[in-house]
Structure formats: C-alpha cells, structure tokens
C-alpha positions in Angstrom: 31.6 58.1 22.7 34.2 60.7 23.7 33.2 60.3 27.4 33.6 56.5 27.1 37.0 56.9 25.6 38.1 59.2 28.4 36.8 56.8 31.0 38.6 53.9 29.3 41.9 55.8 29.4 41.3 56.9 32.9 40.5 53.3 34.0 43.6 52.0 32.2 46.2 54.4 33.6 44.7 54.5 37.1 44.7 50.7 37.1 48.3 50.5 36.1 49.4 52.9 38.8 47.0 52.4 41.7 46.4 48.7 40.9 49.8 47.6 42.2 49.2 49.3 45.6 45.7 47.8 45.8 47.3 44.4 45.1 49.7 44.8 47.9 47.0 45.9 50.3 44.7 43.0 49.1 47.3 40.3 49.6 48.5 41.5 53.0 44.9 42.0 54.1 44.0 38.4 53.0 46.9 37.0 55.1 46.0 39.1 58.1 42.3 37.9 58.1 43.5 34.7 59.7 46.1 36.2 62.0 44.2 35.3 65.2 43.9 31.6 64.4 47.5 31.3 63.0 49.2 33.1 65.8 47.2 31.2 68.4 48.1 27.9 66.8 51.8 28.8 66.6 52.0 30.2 70.1 49.8 28.2 72.4 52.3 28.5 75.2 52.0 32.3 75.5 48.5 32.9 74.1 46.4 30.1 75.4 45.3 29.0 78.8 43.0 26.3 80.1 39.3 27.3 80.7 39.7 31.0 80.0 35.9 31.3 80.3 36.1 30.3 84.0 38.5 33.1 84.9 36.4 36.1 86.2 36.9 39.7 85.3 37.9 40.4 88.9 40.7 37.9 88.6 42.0 39.4 85.4 42.1 42.9 86.9 43.6 41.7 90.1 46.5 40.0 88.2 47.0 43.1 86.1 47.1 45.3 89.1 49.6 43.0 90.9 51.9 42.8 87.9 51.8 46.6 87.5 52.5 47.3 91.2 55.5 45.0 91.1 57.0 46.7 88.1 55.5 50.1 87.8 57.8 52.6 86.0 59.1 49.9 83.6 55.6 49.3 82.2 54.5 51.0 79.0 51.3 49.1 78.1 49.2 46.2 79.6 47.1 44.1 77.3 44.4 41.9 78.8 42.8 38.9 77.0 41.4 40.0 73.6 40.9 38.3 70.3 43.3 35.4 70.0 45.2 36.3 73.2 43.8 34.6 76.4 46.7 35.8 78.5 48.0 39.1 79.9 50.9 40.8 78.1 53.0 43.7 79.2 55.0 45.9 76.8 57.9 47.4 78.7 59.7 50.7 78.1 62.8 48.8 76.9 60.8 47.3 74.0 60.4 43.8 75.5 57.0 42.1 75.7 56.3 39.3 78.1 53.2 37.2 78.5 51.7 36.2 81.9 49.0 33.7 83.1 45.8 35.7 83.6 45.0 34.1 87.0 48.3 33.5 88.8 50.6 36.0 87.0 53.2 33.4 86.1 55.6 34.3 83.3 54.7 32.3 80.1 57.2 33.6 77.7 58.0 36.5 75.4 56.9 37.7 72.0 57.7 35.2 69.3 58.9 35.7 65.7 55.5 34.7 64.4 53.7 37.3 66.5 56.1 40.0 65.3 55.6 38.8 61.7 51.9 39.6 61.8 52.6 43.0 63.4 55.0 43.7 60.6 52.5 42.5 58.1 49.9 44.8 59.4 52.4 47.7 59.2 53.0 46.9 55.6 49.3 46.7 55.0 48.7 50.1 56.5 51.9 52.0 55.6 53.9 49.8 53.1 56.6 50.0 55.9 57.3 53.6 54.9 57.5 55.9 58.0 55.3 59.0 58.1 54.1 59.2 54.5 53.3 55.5 54.0 49.8 55.6 55.5 48.9 58.5 53.2 50.1 56.5 50.1 48.0 53.5 51.2 45.0 55.5 52.3 45.1 57.7 49.2 45.3 54.6 46.9 42.3 53.1 48.7 40.2 56.1 48.1 41.3 56.3 44.4 40.4 52.6 44.1 37.0 53.3 45.8 36.1 56.5 44.1 37.4 56.1 40.5 39.0 52.8 39.6 36.0 50.6 40.6 33.4 53.0 39.5 35.0 53.6 36.1 35.2 49.8 35.6 31.6 49.3 36.5 30.6 52.1 34.1 32.4 50.4 31.3 30.9 47.0 32.2 27.4 48.4 32.4 27.7 50.3 29.1 28.7 47.1 27.3 26.6 44.4 29.1 23.5 46.1 30.5 21.3 44.3 28.0 23.3 41.0 28.1 23.9 40.3 31.8 24.9 36.6 31.3 27.6 37.5 28.8 28.9 40.1 31.2 29.6 37.5 33.9 30.5 34.5 31.7 34.1 33.2 31.3 34.7 31.1 28.2 37.6 28.9 29.2 38.4 27.7 25.7 39.3 30.9 24.0 42.5 32.7 22.9 44.6 34.2 25.6 43.4 37.8 24.9 39.7 37.0 25.2 40.2 34.7 28.2 42.2 37.4 29.9 39.5 39.9 29.2 36.7 37.6 30.4 38.4 37.0 33.7 39.0 40.8 34.2 35.4 41.9 33.5 33.8 39.0 35.3 35.8 39.3 38.6 35.5 43.1 38.4 31.7 42.8 38.4 31.3 40.0 40.8 33.6 41.5 43.5 32.6 45.1 42.8 30.6 45.5 46.1 33.0 43.7 48.4 36.0 45.6 47.0 34.1 48.9 47.3 33.3 48.3 51.0 36.9 47.1 51.7 38.4 50.1 50.0 36.1 52.6 51.7 36.6 51.1 55.1 40.4 50.9 54.5 40.6 54.6 53.8 39.2 55.3 57.2 42.4 54.2 59.0 44.3 57.1 57.4 41.6 59.7 57.1 39.4 58.9 60.1 39.1 62.6 61.0 37.4 63.4 57.7 35.3 60.2 57.8 34.0 61.2 61.2 33.1 64.6 60.0 31.2 63.1 57.1 29.4 60.6 59.4 28.2 63.5 61.5 25.7 64.2 58.8 23.8 61.2 60.2 23.7 63.0 63.6 21.7 65.8 62.2 18.9 63.4 61.5 18.5 62.6 65.1 19.3 65.4 67.5 18.7 63.4 70.6 20.9 60.4 69.7 23.2 60.6 72.7 22.9 59.4 76.2 24.4 61.1 79.2 27.9 60.0 79.9 28.3 57.9 83.0 31.5 59.5 84.1 31.7 63.3 84.4 34.7 65.1 82.9 36.9 66.4 85.7 35.7 64.0 88.3 38.3 62.2 90.4 39.1 58.6 89.5 42.0 56.7 90.9 43.8 54.5 88.4 44.1 51.7 90.8 40.4 51.8 91.5 39.8 51.0 87.8 41.9 47.9 88.2 40.1 46.9 91.4 36.5 47.4 90.2 35.4 45.9 86.9 33.2 47.9 84.6 29.7 46.5 84.7 29.1 46.7 80.9 32.6 46.6 79.3 35.7 44.4 79.6 39.1 46.2 80.0 41.4 45.2 77.2 44.3 47.6 77.3 46.0 50.2 79.5 48.5 52.7 78.0 50.7 54.4 80.6 52.0 58.0 80.4 55.3 58.5 78.6 55.9 62.0 79.9 54.4 64.5 82.4 51.8 65.8 79.9 50.5 62.3 78.9 47.4 60.6 80.4 46.5 57.1 81.3 44.4 55.6 78.6 42.0 52.7 79.3 40.4 50.9 76.4 37.4 48.6 76.9 35.5 46.2 74.6 32.0 44.6 75.0 33.2 41.2 73.8 36.8 40.1 74.5 36.9 37.5 71.7 35.9 37.6 68.0 32.1 37.5 67.5 29.9 38.7 64.6 27.9 41.8 65.0 28.6 45.4 66.1 31.8 46.3 67.7 31.1 48.1 71.0 33.9 49.9 72.7 34.7 52.4 75.5 37.7 54.6 76.1 38.7 56.5 79.2 41.5 59.0 79.7 42.7 60.0 83.1 45.5 62.5 83.8 48.3 62.0 86.3 46.3 63.9 88.9 43.5 61.3 88.8 41.1 63.6 86.9 39.0 62.3 84.0 39.7 64.2 80.9 37.7 62.2 78.4 35.3 59.4 78.2 33.6 57.8 75.2 31.5 54.7 75.0 29.3 53.0 72.4 26.2 53.4 74.6 26.6 57.2 74.9 28.3 58.1 71.6 26.5 59.8 68.8 25.5 57.7 65.8 28.5 59.0 63.8 31.0 57.6 66.4 29.1 54.3 66.5 29.4 54.0 62.7 33.1 54.8 62.9 33.6 52.0 65.4 32.4 49.5 62.8 35.1 50.3 60.2 37.5 47.8 61.7 35.1 44.7 61.8 33.7 45.7 58.4 37.2 45.9 56.9 38.1 42.5 58.2 34.6 41.0 57.5 34.3 40.1 61.2 31.0 41.9 61.5 29.4 39.2 59.3 31.1 36.3 61.2 33.1 33.5 59.5 31.4 34.0 56.1 32.3 37.6 56.1 36.0 36.8 56.9 36.1 34.2 54.1 34.6 36.7 51.6 37.3 39.3 52.6 40.0 36.7 52.4 38.9 35.7 48.8 38.3 39.3 47.8 41.9 40.3 48.8 43.3 38.2 45.9 41.0 39.9 43.4 43.0 43.2 43.0 46.2 41.5 41.9 44.2 39.3 39.4 42.6 42.5 38.1 45.9 44.2 37.9 47.6 41.3 36.0 44.7 40.7 33.6 44.5 44.5 33.0 48.2 44.7 32.4 48.0 41.7 30.0 45.0 43.2 28.2 47.0 46.4 27.7 50.0 44.4 26.4 47.8 42.5 23.9 46.3 45.7 22.6 49.8 47.4 22.3 51.2 44.3 20.6 48.3 44.2 18.1 48.7 47.9 17.4 52.5 47.7 16.9 52.3 44.7 14.6 49.4 45.9 12.6 47.0 43.1 13.6 
C-alpha cells in the first residue's frame, strides 16, 4: 500500500510538470507528421516538377555540379530531391535559399513562409525554440515520460484492473464529470501506452544519440562479424567533383554540406530511397577533407547492427517505418499527451476540491 501511494504521488507530480512538455512535443509532432504533403501542396512551384521519375541520377548530379561551379564560394549546402522536394535547392552563405529545376537548372523561386513555418515547428518540437539548452529540456522530458510517467501509470492501471480488463478500458459517457474524466485518462493511457512509449524513447534519441548508440552496441557483441568491409578506404584520394559526376551505384545523393572554414570537410549524405517509403531507412555518409582525402565513410550495408538500429529512430519516431498507417497512428497519438495532461489536472482538481469542501 505504501509503495502504491508513493507511485501515485510520483505519477501525479511528474504528470503535472513533465506532462505540459510532453503535450507540446505531441502537438507539434502531430502537425509535423504531414509536413511533406502540406508543404508540397502549398509550394508546387518550387517543390514539384513533371515526371520526376523520368529524370536520371546522372542528370540530377550534372545539374548540381553546374549550379555549384557557377556559384562556388557562395554555396553553403545543396539539397537534391528528397521526401516532398522534387527539385534542387541551394542554401547560400548569406542565408538565402533558392530552388532550381533538377534537369535544366532554371530558378523556380525561393523559400516560402510555409516552408519556413515547418522548419520553425520542427525547431520548437526539438528545442522549444530555446537555444543551447532547449534540446536537453525536451530530450530529458521525453526520457522521464518514457521511463517513469508512462510506466507508473501502467503500474497503477494494472494494479487496479488486472482482473477486470474490460472495466479498465471502458468509458462510461453518462457519468459525473469526475468519473468521466478519470475514465478517459485511464483508458487512453492504457490504449496508447505502447505507441507513446516508442515515440518517447525514439524522441530522446535526437538529444542523447551518443548514449543511445553506446547502448545499442550491446547488440554488436552478440554478432562479432556483423560488419562488411567498407567500400572506400579512409585516406584514399577522392575528388569532390568526381562524386558529382559519377552516381553511387547503391545510394542516391541527397545533400552536400560545404566547408565553412579551413578545418571543415565536405559532407555528402546519401539515401537508399529518395521519397517516403515504408521499411528500413538506409543511409550513407561520406566526409572528404579539402585536400580530397576521405576522412570518414559510413553506410547501412557496412555499419554494425547498432548503427543500423540508430538509423531507424527517425522513421520510427514519425511512424514512416510502418507506412501510412504508422503515420496516422503517430498523428493520433500526438494528441494523447495533452488529453492525459488535462484529464490528470482535472482529476487532481476534483480531488483537491472534494478534500477542501469535506465531500
């Protein structure tokens, strides 16, 4: 009994404090699930082209190379078609972003307010818009939500309803406000326990990815021979322009990050599938210094199992790994934390009111 009372208090106060942060993350995450479709619908002039499937990888790279050679030192990043974007975009050192046709290099327009809105939304989702420490607040609350808030709620549910499952998931609509409020809280908390658990766990990865990867390495010890030989040797010569002239046979180039200072490297990011598809997310990354020497190369095919697992945190968090149904589930689940927070707050209010009025 004493332990149960401690868990109740713990669940209550953690819910009142951590719950509001989880609510913000849930709502912003739900909105962001449909970012590709919404931004594409609002910006067809800069994000869509006719028959993107007929434009070859060679043509995409050729256009990117031509654009780069024409502008060189002004370019900070080049983004090739990926997700909702079927065009090529260039982020310049002056902060401007322009979009180009992937085949003929024609200027299509610049970044719109709706595209910037979703970038800001993602920033709020990950950092609350607070520089430096914001990501630790969000990541910390996600881990607290995962480790303690959800598990304490499940413990309380199981203790009360383990022998009466139907009652534990039933909502009686024609009840007094207090009982109805409680029914909604305990039912949604149980039904969405697993989706919220997965979303909170994967969400914490984006802040504490280093620690996650160390934990995932436990899987590597099970299979000592789980890596394949890397296809590019570290230290080998590799001209940056050659990468833009010769497509990778297994991966599609999706982004190039250019050096900001003499100590920075060129960073090439690749993806197996340019556009959103269900299943595993397979990526490749290549870093080349300014003397055309390879300093790092990773790819899904040669990475250890721990790195392959880490690569799935993004599609798991958005539900994309399970296709449209997964995204719908994440979208709905994102509204649950604020409902749990409101119903939990109301339940606390009803109890306090009853206690103060002697009822």
